[in-house]
N, C-alpha and C positions, 0 to 999 in steps of 0.2 A: 878623546881626552888623553893628554900626555901622562904617562905613569909618574913622571917627575913632579907633577903638580899635586899628586895625591897626598904627599907629605907636607905640602905648603899650607900654612894656616888659612882658613877661609877668609879671614879679614884681609890678608895680604893678596890672596887671589882676587878678591873683589876690588881692591884698590888698583891692582894692575889691569884688571879687565876694564875698569872705568877709564884709566889713563889711555889704554890702547883704543878704546872706543872713541875718546875725544880726539886722539891722533888721526884715526881713520876719518872722522868727520871733518877735521881741519884739512887733511890732505884732499879730500873730495872737494871741499869748498874753495880751497886756494889753488889747487893744481888740476885735478882731473876734470872737473866740470868746466872751468874756464878754458882749458886746452881743447876740450871737446867742442865748445862753442866757437873757438878760434878756427878749428879745422872746418867746422860747418860753414862759417862765414867765408873761409878761404875758397871752398869748392863750389859755392853758389855761383850761378852764371853771372850775376851782377855783383860780384865780390868787390868790396871797397879796397881790397888789396891788389886788385888788378888795375894798376894805374895806366898801363899802356894800351889796354883794350885788346891785347893779343892773347889773353888767357894766362892763367897761372901756370908756371913751369912745373913739370913733373917732379923735379928735384925738390922744389919747395913743398909740394904735397907730401913727398916721401919723408922729408925731414920733419914736417909737422906730425905725420903719422908715427914716425919712430919715437918722437918725444912723447906723444900720447900713449903709445904702447908701453914705454918705460914707466910712465906715471901709473898706468893701469896695473902693471906687474907689481909695482911698489904697493899700491892699494890692496892688491890681492894678498900679498905677503902679510900685511897688517891685518887684513880681514881673517885670514886663516889662523894667525896667532891669537887674535881676539876670540875667535870661535873656540879655540882650545881652552882659553881661560873661562869662557862662559859655560862650556860643557863641564869644566871642573867645578864651577859654582853649583851647577845643577846636580852633579854627583855628590858633592859635599852636603847639599841640602837634602838629597834623597836619603843619604846615610843618617842624617840627623832626625828626619821625620819618619824613617823606617819604610819609605815607599820605594 
């Protein structure tokens, strides 16, 4: 947990944790999962993207992978920030309950 979150009121930490969680879910549903499916479809032997029958070009696969990796890094950043907030909630609650 970040030391800077210790002084933030529990209510504010909970609100931000909820917002971040929703953003992670939204990013996964709108970006990471669809891009993963697109890459899967692209590299299948009978890919609908392979219109020529000659196979999908390496550069096309690299570009799709680069986009997918960027999306994954973005999701990871959100996840780590969300985890910090959730750990802060846990710490606040432990202090309140004395555990």
